A tleap script that builds the chain and sets N, CA, C and O, in Angstrom:
source leaprc.protein.ff14SB
mol = sequence {
  NMET THR ARG LEU ALA VAL ASP ARG HIE TYR
  PHE ALA ARG PRO GLU ARG THR LEU PHE CYS
  GLN ILE ARG THR TYR PHE PRO MET ALA SER
  GLN ALA HIE VAL HIE ARG VAL VAL ALA ARG
  TYR MET GLY PHE ALA GLN GLN PHE LEU ILE
  GLU HIE PRO HIE GLU GLY TYR THR ALA VAL
  SER GLY ALA PRO PRO GLN CYS ARG ALA THR
  THR ARG LYS GLY SER ALA CYS GLN ARG THR
  PRO LEU PRO HIE ASN GLY TYR CYS PRO SER
  HIE GLN HIE LEU ALA ASP THR GLU ASP ARG
  GLU LEU ALA ALA CALA
}
set mol.1.N position { -10.748 49.703 -47.789 }
set mol.1.CA position { -11.608 50.652 -48.460 }
set mol.1.C position { -10.879 51.981 -48.669 }
set mol.1.O position { -11.096 52.672 -49.664 }
set mol.2.N position { -10.018 52.325 -47.722 }
set mol.2.CA position { -9.271 53.566 -47.860 }
set mol.2.C position { -8.402 53.529 -49.100 }
set mol.2.O position { -8.386 54.486 -49.875 }
set mol.3.N position { -7.683 52.441 -49.298 }
set mol.3.CA position { -6.816 52.342 -50.466 }
set mol.3.C position { -7.626 52.339 -51.755 }
set mol.3.O position { -7.192 52.907 -52.757 }
set mol.4.N position { -8.767 51.723 -51.743 }
set mol.4.CA position { -9.627 51.694 -52.917 }
set mol.4.C position { -10.097 53.100 -53.279 }
set mol.4.O position { -10.148 53.447 -54.459 }
set mol.5.N position { -10.437 53.908 -52.287 }
set mol.5.CA position { -10.922 55.265 -52.549 }
set mol.5.C position { -9.801 56.230 -52.897 }
set mol.5.O position { -9.972 57.103 -53.748 }
set mol.6.N position { -8.658 56.080 -52.247 }
set mol.6.CA position { -7.578 57.048 -52.410 }
set mol.6.C position { -6.664 56.699 -53.580 }
set mol.6.O position { -6.205 57.597 -54.287 }
set mol.7.N position { -6.394 55.431 -53.796 }
set mol.7.CA position { -5.368 55.028 -54.758 }
set mol.7.C position { -5.863 53.927 -55.682 }
set mol.7.O position { -5.158 52.940 -55.893 }
set mol.8.N position { -7.055 54.075 -56.233 }
set mol.8.CA position { -7.607 52.960 -56.987 }
set mol.8.C position { -6.966 52.750 -58.345 }
set mol.8.O position { -7.178 51.703 -58.957 }
set mol.9.N position { -6.189 53.707 -58.842 }
set mol.9.CA position { -5.498 53.528 -60.122 }
set mol.9.C position { -4.389 52.493 -60.015 }
set mol.9.O position { -4.019 51.880 -61.017 }
set mol.10.N position { -3.851 52.287 -58.815 }
set mol.10.CA position { -2.758 51.340 -58.616 }
set mol.10.C position { -3.180 50.131 -57.789 }
set mol.10.O position { -2.326 49.416 -57.266 }
set mol.11.N position { -4.461 49.897 -57.667 }
set mol.11.CA position { -4.988 48.799 -56.854 }
set mol.11.C position { -5.721 47.852 -57.791 }
set mol.11.O position { -6.921 48.007 -58.017 }
set mol.12.N position { -5.004 46.867 -58.342 }
set mol.12.CA position { -5.523 46.051 -59.432 }
set mol.12.C position { -6.683 45.145 -59.023 }
set mol.12.O position { -7.715 45.140 -59.694 }
set mol.13.N position { -6.540 44.381 -57.941 }
set mol.13.CA position { -7.561 43.400 -57.559 }
set mol.13.C position { -7.904 43.542 -56.078 }
set mol.13.O position { -7.420 42.766 -55.254 }
set mol.14.N position { -8.729 44.521 -55.737 }
set mol.14.CA position { -9.014 44.772 -54.318 }
set mol.14.C position { -9.774 43.649 -53.628 }
set mol.14.O position { -9.545 43.394 -52.445 }
set mol.15.N position { -10.681 42.964 -54.342 }
set mol.15.CA position { -11.437 41.888 -53.689 }
set mol.15.C position { -10.525 40.722 -53.319 }
set mol.15.O position { -10.710 40.097 -52.275 }
set mol.16.N position { -9.555 40.431 -54.157 }
set mol.16.CA position { -8.619 39.345 -53.840 }
set mol.16.C position { -7.756 39.709 -52.629 }
set mol.16.O position { -7.515 38.870 -51.761 }
set mol.17.N position { -7.298 40.951 -52.573 }
set mol.17.CA position { -6.476 41.399 -51.450 }
set mol.17.C position { -7.246 41.302 -50.142 }
set mol.17.O position { -6.724 40.792 -49.151 }
set mol.18.N position { -8.489 41.790 -50.131 }
set mol.18.CA position { -9.298 41.744 -48.919 }
set mol.18.C position { -9.599 40.305 -48.517 }
set mol.18.O position { -9.501 39.963 -47.338 }
set mol.19.N position { -9.961 39.462 -49.473 }
set mol.19.CA position { -10.267 38.073 -49.156 }
set mol.19.C position { -9.048 37.358 -48.568 }
set mol.19.O position { -9.186 36.597 -47.611 }
set mol.20.N position { -7.878 37.588 -49.118 }
set mol.20.CA position { -6.663 36.947 -48.593 }
set mol.20.C position { -6.356 37.408 -47.167 }
set mol.20.O position { -5.793 36.651 -46.377 }
set mol.21.N position { -6.722 38.633 -46.841 }
set mol.21.CA position { -6.479 39.141 -45.493 }
set mol.21.C position { -7.455 38.567 -44.467 }
set mol.21.O position { -7.090 38.415 -43.301 }
set mol.22.N position { -8.678 38.246 -44.867 }
set mol.22.CA position { -9.681 37.818 -43.885 }
set mol.22.C position { -9.994 36.328 -43.930 }
set mol.22.O position { -10.709 35.838 -43.055 }
set mol.23.N position { -9.495 35.600 -44.900 }
set mol.23.CA position { -9.886 34.199 -45.067 }
set mol.23.C position { -9.511 33.307 -43.896 }
set mol.23.O position { -10.152 32.277 -43.692 }
set mol.24.N position { -8.502 33.664 -43.126 }
set mol.24.CA position { -8.085 32.834 -41.993 }
set mol.24.C position { -9.092 32.859 -40.846 }
set mol.24.O position { -9.025 32.019 -39.949 }
set mol.25.N position { -10.021 33.809 -40.865 }
set mol.25.CA position { -11.015 33.917 -39.804 }
set mol.25.C position { -12.252 33.054 -40.051 }
set mol.25.O position { -13.160 33.027 -39.220 }
set mol.26.N position { -12.298 32.353 -41.180 }
set mol.26.CA position { -13.465 31.558 -41.540 }
set mol.26.C position { -13.065 30.113 -41.792 }
set mol.26.O position { -11.957 29.853 -42.262 }
set mol.27.N position { -13.954 29.167 -41.484 }
set mol.27.CA position { -13.639 27.755 -41.763 }
set mol.27.C position { -13.610 27.502 -43.274 }
set mol.27.O position { -14.176 28.268 -44.053 }
set mol.28.N position { -12.945 26.423 -43.671 }
set mol.28.CA position { -12.807 26.097 -45.093 }
set mol.28.C position { -14.158 25.943 -45.787 }
set mol.28.O position { -14.309 26.329 -46.947 }
set mol.29.N position { -15.125 25.389 -45.092 }
set mol.29.CA position { -16.433 25.161 -45.694 }
set mol.29.C position { -17.148 26.467 -46.045 }
set mol.29.O position { -18.018 26.472 -46.917 }
set mol.30.N position { -16.804 27.559 -45.394 }
set mol.30.CA position { -17.479 28.846 -45.611 }
set mol.30.C position { -16.720 29.777 -46.542 }
set mol.30.O position { -17.233 30.845 -46.875 }
set mol.31.N position { -15.530 29.417 -46.971 }
set mol.31.CA position { -14.698 30.361 -47.707 }
set mol.31.C position { -15.262 30.716 -49.085 }
set mol.31.O position { -15.081 31.845 -49.542 }
set mol.32.N position { -15.921 29.805 -49.740 }
set mol.32.CA position { -16.522 30.133 -51.034 }
set mol.32.C position { -17.611 31.190 -50.866 }
set mol.32.O position { -17.719 32.118 -51.668 }
set mol.33.N position { -18.409 31.039 -49.822 }
set mol.33.CA position { -19.460 32.033 -49.543 }
set mol.33.C position { -18.841 33.377 -49.178 }
set mol.33.O position { -19.301 34.420 -49.641 }
set mol.34.N position { -17.812 33.355 -48.359 }
set mol.34.CA position { -17.142 34.594 -47.961 }
set mol.34.C position { -16.560 35.294 -49.189 }
set mol.34.O position { -16.658 36.515 -49.310 }
set mol.35.N position { -15.961 34.533 -50.093 }
set mol.35.CA position { -15.395 35.133 -51.305 }
set mol.35.C position { -16.482 35.798 -52.151 }
set mol.35.O position { -16.270 36.894 -52.669 }
set mol.36.N position { -17.625 35.161 -52.296 }
set mol.36.CA position { -18.725 35.756 -53.050 }
set mol.36.C position { -19.218 37.042 -52.395 }
set mol.36.O position { -19.495 38.024 -53.083 }
set mol.37.N position { -19.327 37.039 -51.072 }
set mol.37.CA position { -19.790 38.237 -50.358 }
set mol.37.C position { -18.789 39.374 -50.522 }
set mol.37.O position { -19.177 40.512 -50.787 }
set mol.38.N position { -17.507 39.070 -50.367 }
set mol.38.CA position { -16.471 40.092 -50.516 }
set mol.38.C position { -16.493 40.656 -51.934 }
set mol.38.O position { -16.445 41.872 -52.117 }
set mol.39.N position { -16.564 39.788 -52.932 }
set mol.39.CA position { -16.583 40.245 -54.324 }
set mol.39.C position { -17.803 41.124 -54.606 }
set mol.39.O position { -17.709 42.122 -55.320 }
set mol.40.N position { -18.941 40.741 -54.041 }
set mol.40.CA position { -20.166 41.511 -54.275 }
set mol.40.C position { -20.074 42.906 -53.662 }
set mol.40.O position { -20.396 43.894 -54.321 }
set mol.41.N position { -19.640 42.992 -52.410 }
set mol.41.CA position { -19.571 44.296 -51.752 }
set mol.41.C position { -18.439 45.163 -52.278 }
set mol.41.O position { -18.563 46.387 -52.297 }
set mol.42.N position { -17.347 44.560 -52.703 }
set mol.42.CA position { -16.287 45.343 -53.322 }
set mol.42.C position { -16.771 45.882 -54.670 }
set mol.42.O position { -16.394 46.985 -55.067 }
set mol.43.N position { -17.589 45.122 -55.360 }
set mol.43.CA position { -18.192 45.612 -56.605 }
set mol.43.C position { -19.087 46.817 -56.353 }
set mol.43.O position { -19.063 47.788 -57.108 }
set mol.44.N position { -19.880 46.746 -55.278 }
set mol.44.CA position { -20.710 47.900 -54.913 }
set mol.44.C position { -19.850 49.112 -54.598 }
set mol.44.O position { -20.164 50.222 -55.028 }
set mol.45.N position { -18.769 48.914 -53.852 }
set mol.45.CA position { -17.882 50.026 -53.491 }
set mol.45.C position { -17.219 50.620 -54.730 }
set mol.45.O position { -17.128 51.841 -54.859 }
set mol.46.N position { -16.759 49.772 -55.635 }
set mol.46.CA position { -16.139 50.272 -56.861 }
set mol.46.C position { -17.144 51.032 -57.719 }
set mol.46.O position { -16.806 52.064 -58.301 }
set mol.47.N position { -18.359 50.539 -57.803 }
set mol.47.CA position { -19.391 51.230 -58.578 }
set mol.47.C position { -19.692 52.598 -57.976 }
set mol.47.O position { -19.856 53.572 -58.712 }
set mol.48.N position { -19.767 52.685 -56.656 }
set mol.48.CA position { -20.004 53.970 -56.000 }
set mol.48.C position { -18.870 54.937 -56.313 }
set mol.48.O position { -19.115 56.108 -56.601 }
set mol.49.N position { -17.622 54.452 -56.258 }
set mol.49.CA position { -16.483 55.326 -56.516 }
set mol.49.C position { -16.404 55.752 -57.976 }
set mol.49.O position { -15.906 56.837 -58.277 }
set mol.50.N position { -16.889 54.914 -58.882 }
set mol.50.CA position { -16.932 55.306 -60.287 }
set mol.50.C position { -17.976 56.406 -60.503 }
set mol.50.O position { -17.747 57.354 -61.254 }
set mol.51.N position { -19.120 56.266 -59.838 }
set mol.51.CA position { -20.195 57.241 -59.993 }
set mol.51.C position { -19.951 58.527 -59.214 }
set mol.51.O position { -20.385 59.597 -59.642 }
set mol.52.N position { -19.259 58.440 -58.069 }
set mol.52.CA position { -19.021 59.596 -57.200 }
set mol.52.C position { -17.551 59.641 -56.767 }
set mol.52.O position { -17.263 59.445 -55.586 }
set mol.53.N position { -16.626 59.889 -57.677 }
set mol.53.CA position { -15.206 59.792 -57.314 }
set mol.53.C position { -14.762 60.821 -56.272 }
set mol.53.O position { -13.993 60.489 -55.371 }
set mol.54.N position { -15.232 62.055 -56.382 }
set mol.54.CA position { -14.792 63.088 -55.442 }
set mol.54.C position { -15.405 62.897 -54.057 }
set mol.54.O position { -14.730 63.102 -53.048 }
set mol.55.N position { -16.670 62.509 -54.001 }
set mol.55.CA position { -17.325 62.310 -52.711 }
set mol.55.C position { -16.715 61.126 -51.956 }
set mol.55.O position { -16.519 61.196 -50.743 }
set mol.56.N position { -16.417 60.050 -52.667 }
set mol.56.CA position { -15.807 58.881 -52.034 }
set mol.56.C position { -14.433 59.182 -51.485 }
set mol.56.O position { -14.104 58.762 -50.375 }
set mol.57.N position { -13.629 59.901 -52.239 }
set mol.57.CA position { -12.279 60.259 -51.792 }
set mol.57.C position { -12.348 61.163 -50.568 }
set mol.57.O position { -11.625 60.955 -49.593 }
set mol.58.N position { -13.216 62.160 -50.622 }
set mol.58.CA position { -13.333 63.108 -49.510 }
set mol.58.C position { -13.853 62.424 -48.251 }
set mol.58.O position { -13.406 62.743 -47.149 }
set mol.59.N position { -14.791 61.491 -48.395 }
set mol.59.CA position { -15.348 60.798 -47.233 }
set mol.59.C position { -14.290 59.956 -46.520 }
set mol.59.O position { -14.312 59.849 -45.294 }
set mol.60.N position { -13.379 59.367 -47.263 }
set mol.60.CA position { -12.361 58.505 -46.661 }
set mol.60.C position { -11.167 59.296 -46.147 }
set mol.60.O position { -10.697 59.061 -45.034 }
set mol.61.N position { -10.676 60.229 -46.951 }
set mol.61.CA position { -9.442 60.923 -46.589 }
set mol.61.C position { -9.687 62.201 -45.796 }
set mol.61.O position { -8.792 62.655 -45.083 }
set mol.62.N position { -10.865 62.789 -45.901 }
set mol.62.CA position { -11.159 64.027 -45.191 }
set mol.62.C position { -10.719 65.267 -45.947 }
set mol.62.O position { -10.932 66.381 -45.468 }
set mol.63.N position { -10.113 65.106 -47.112 }
set mol.63.CA position { -9.665 66.233 -47.921 }
set mol.63.C position { -10.091 65.990 -49.363 }
set mol.63.O position { -10.236 64.841 -49.779 }
set mol.64.N position { -10.289 67.045 -50.119 }
set mol.64.CA position { -10.657 66.838 -51.523 }
set mol.64.C position { -9.485 66.257 -52.311 }
set mol.64.O position { -8.332 66.448 -51.923 }
set mol.65.N position { -9.753 65.557 -53.400 }
set mol.65.CA position { -8.663 64.962 -54.182 }
set mol.65.C position { -7.804 66.026 -54.848 }
set mol.65.O position { -8.275 67.120 -55.161 }
set mol.66.N position { -6.538 65.688 -55.059 }
set mol.66.CA position { -5.608 66.584 -55.744 }
set mol.66.C position { -4.981 65.840 -56.902 }
set mol.66.O position { -4.925 64.611 -56.911 }
set mol.67.N position { -4.521 66.578 -57.855 }
set mol.67.CA position { -3.853 66.023 -59.019 }
set mol.67.C position { -2.631 65.217 -58.576 }
set mol.67.O position { -1.970 65.578 -57.602 }
set mol.68.N position { -2.332 64.130 -59.285 }
set mol.68.CA position { -1.207 63.263 -58.933 }
set mol.68.C position { 0.135 63.826 -59.371 }
set mol.68.O position { 1.175 63.301 -58.974 }
set mol.69.N position { 0.141 64.872 -60.170 }
set mol.69.CA position { 1.378 65.429 -60.718 }
set mol.69.C position { 2.020 66.423 -59.762 }
set mol.69.O position { 1.402 66.876 -58.798 }
set mol.70.N position { 3.277 66.751 -60.053 }
set mol.70.CA position { 3.990 67.794 -59.309 }
set mol.70.C position { 4.271 68.954 -60.254 }
set mol.70.O position { 4.341 68.780 -61.471 }
set mol.71.N position { 4.430 70.131 -59.678 }
set mol.71.CA position { 4.712 71.315 -60.475 }
set mol.71.C position { 6.203 71.374 -60.799 }
set mol.71.O position { 6.975 70.530 -60.346 }
set mol.72.N position { 6.598 72.364 -61.573 }
set mol.72.CA position { 8.015 72.515 -61.935 }
set mol.72.C position { 8.883 72.798 -60.713 }
set mol.72.O position { 10.069 72.468 -60.698 }
set mol.73.N position { 8.296 73.403 -59.699 }
set mol.73.CA position { 9.045 73.698 -58.469 }
set mol.73.C position { 9.124 72.498 -57.539 }
set mol.73.O position { 9.816 72.554 -56.522 }
set mol.74.N position { 8.429 71.415 -57.867 }
set mol.74.CA position { 8.486 70.205 -57.061 }
set mol.74.C position { 7.370 70.043 -56.053 }
set mol.74.O position { 7.314 69.029 -55.357 }
set mol.75.N position { 6.487 71.005 -55.958 }
set mol.75.CA position { 5.366 70.880 -55.025 }
set mol.75.C position { 4.204 70.175 -55.723 }
set mol.75.O position { 4.150 70.114 -56.951 }
set mol.76.N position { 3.288 69.652 -54.935 }
set mol.76.CA position { 2.147 68.931 -55.490 }
set mol.76.C position { 1.183 69.898 -56.168 }
set mol.76.O position { 0.949 71.004 -55.682 }
set mol.77.N position { 0.636 69.468 -57.282 }
set mol.77.CA position { -0.370 70.266 -57.987 }
set mol.77.C position { -1.632 70.325 -57.117 }
set mol.77.O position { -2.052 69.313 -56.557 }
set mol.78.N position { -2.222 71.498 -57.011 }
set mol.78.CA position { -3.371 71.704 -56.125 }
set mol.78.C position { -4.713 71.632 -56.848 }
set mol.78.O position { -5.758 71.781 -56.215 }
set mol.79.N position { -4.705 71.409 -58.142 }
set mol.79.CA position { -5.952 71.397 -58.897 }
set mol.79.C position { -6.728 70.103 -58.683 }
set mol.79.O position { -6.160 69.079 -58.303 }
set mol.80.N position { -8.028 70.164 -58.931 }
set mol.80.CA position { -8.896 68.992 -58.819 }
set mol.80.C position { -8.695 68.104 -60.035 }
set mol.80.O position { -8.757 68.580 -61.168 }
set mol.81.N position { -8.454 66.806 -59.809 }
set mol.81.CA position { -8.203 65.912 -60.946 }
set mol.81.C position { -9.478 65.479 -61.658 }
set mol.81.O position { -10.581 65.588 -61.122 }
set mol.82.N position { -9.300 64.995 -62.858 }
set mol.82.CA position { -10.396 64.377 -63.588 }
set mol.82.C position { -10.657 63.006 -62.974 }
set mol.82.O position { -9.707 62.354 -62.541 }
set mol.83.N position { -11.889 62.547 -62.920 }
set mol.83.CA position { -12.185 61.295 -62.222 }
set mol.83.C position { -11.591 60.045 -62.863 }
set mol.83.O position { -11.312 59.079 -62.151 }
set mol.84.N position { -11.390 60.026 -64.167 }
set mol.84.CA position { -10.985 58.792 -64.824 }
set mol.84.C position { -9.496 58.484 -64.743 }
set mol.84.O position { -9.109 57.338 -64.970 }
set mol.85.N position { -8.638 59.466 -64.425 }
set mol.85.CA position { -7.213 59.146 -64.378 }
set mol.85.C position { -6.441 59.802 -63.245 }
set mol.85.O position { -5.284 59.443 -63.027 }
set mol.86.N position { -7.011 60.726 -62.526 }
set mol.86.CA position { -6.327 61.322 -61.385 }
set mol.86.C position { -5.453 62.517 -61.702 }
set mol.86.O position { -4.783 63.037 -60.810 }
set mol.87.N position { -5.439 62.964 -62.937 }
set mol.87.CA position { -4.669 64.149 -63.321 }
set mol.87.C position { -5.614 65.283 -63.681 }
set mol.87.O position { -6.712 65.049 -64.187 }
set mol.88.N position { -5.182 66.520 -63.418 }
set mol.88.CA position { -5.972 67.686 -63.790 }
set mol.88.C position { -5.835 67.918 -65.298 }
set mol.88.O position { -4.986 67.294 -65.935 }
set mol.89.N position { -6.646 68.793 -65.876 }
set mol.89.CA position { -6.544 69.039 -67.317 }
set mol.89.C position { -5.155 69.530 -67.752 }
set mol.89.O position { -4.731 69.248 -68.873 }
set mol.90.N position { -4.454 70.247 -66.897 }
set mol.90.CA position { -3.117 70.734 -67.257 }
set mol.90.C position { -2.093 69.615 -67.341 }
set mol.90.O position { -1.123 69.719 -68.092 }
set mol.91.N position { -2.294 68.554 -66.585 }
set mol.91.CA position { -1.340 67.441 -66.558 }
set mol.91.C position { -1.891 66.191 -67.245 }
set mol.91.O position { -1.392 65.088 -67.020 }
set mol.92.N position { -2.899 66.358 -68.068 }
set mol.92.CA position { -3.525 65.237 -68.761 }
set mol.92.C position { -2.523 64.470 -69.616 }
set mol.92.O position { -2.662 63.259 -69.789 }
set mol.93.N position { -1.527 65.147 -70.148 }
set mol.93.CA position { -0.538 64.486 -71.000 }
set mol.93.C position { 0.254 63.417 -70.243 }
set mol.93.O position { 0.774 62.489 -70.863 }
set mol.94.N position { 0.354 63.528 -68.931 }
set mol.94.CA position { 1.070 62.521 -68.141 }
set mol.94.C position { 0.309 61.192 -68.113 }
set mol.94.O position { 0.926 60.127 -68.084 }
set mol.95.N position { -0.999 61.246 -68.123 }
set mol.95.CA position { -1.796 60.016 -68.164 }
set mol.95.C position { -1.602 59.303 -69.494 }
set mol.95.O position { -1.537 58.074 -69.543 }
set mol.96.N position { -1.509 60.076 -70.575 }
set mol.96.CA position { -1.275 59.470 -71.891 }
set mol.96.C position { 0.087 58.793 -71.941 }
set mol.96.O position { 0.231 57.737 -72.558 }
set mol.97.N position { 1.088 59.388 -71.300 }
set mol.97.CA position { 2.432 58.795 -71.245 }
set mol.97.C position { 2.416 57.492 -70.467 }
set mol.97.O position { 3.061 56.525 -70.870 }
set mol.98.N position { 1.684 57.450 -69.350 }
set mol.98.CA position { 1.571 56.217 -68.561 }
set mol.98.C position { 0.933 55.106 -69.386 }
set mol.98.O position { 1.375 53.959 -69.329 }
set mol.99.N position { -0.104 55.439 -70.152 }
set mol.99.CA position { -0.777 54.436 -70.972 }
set mol.99.C position { 0.172 53.836 -72.009 }
set mol.99.O position { 0.151 52.629 -72.249 }
set mol.100.N position { 0.997 54.673 -72.619 }
set mol.100.CA position { 1.952 54.187 -73.618 }
set mol.100.C position { 3.022 53.311 -72.981 }
set mol.100.O position { 3.440 52.316 -73.573 }
set mol.101.N position { 3.469 53.670 -71.783 }
set mol.101.CA position { 4.485 52.874 -71.097 }
set mol.101.C position { 3.922 51.506 -70.705 }
set mol.101.O position { 4.623 50.500 -70.813 }
set mol.102.N position { 2.680 51.459 -70.257 }
set mol.102.CA position { 2.050 50.181 -69.906 }
set mol.102.C position { 1.858 49.298 -71.136 }
set mol.102.O position { 2.044 48.083 -71.068 }
set mol.103.N position { 1.490 49.905 -72.249 }
set mol.103.CA position { 1.292 49.128 -73.474 }
set mol.103.C position { 2.630 48.568 -73.980 }
set mol.103.O position { 2.676 47.458 -74.510 }
set mol.104.N position { 3.709 49.331 -73.819 }
set mol.104.CA position { 5.024 48.869 -74.259 }
set mol.104.C position { 5.538 47.727 -73.393 }
set mol.104.O position { 6.229 46.832 -73.881 }
set mol.105.N position { 5.201 47.759 -72.107 }
set mol.105.CA position { 5.668 46.707 -71.189 }
set mol.105.C position { 4.883 45.449 -71.447 }
set mol.105.O position { 5.109 44.434 -70.787 }
savepdb mol mol.pdb
quit
């Protein structure tokens, strides 16, 4: 849950990751049910983080979210990021660059 709240832009399939980590604790006959439960609750967690991105991050990490970019001096940007991409308005152009690089790959 920590990774989902703190770094969800780089966490492609959280329900699969969690299920693979816990599946050894359940018998084969129960694994389909366990997968459905994990998928359902991870969906609830993702929906909460979409609706309340700053509150979810602060609850898990104990600090408010910060922009993912660095300043010209090399220190981390201290501004509050936009919820949809993790960059502040000043560094919004970096999110557009990432989108173009992903589309090219």
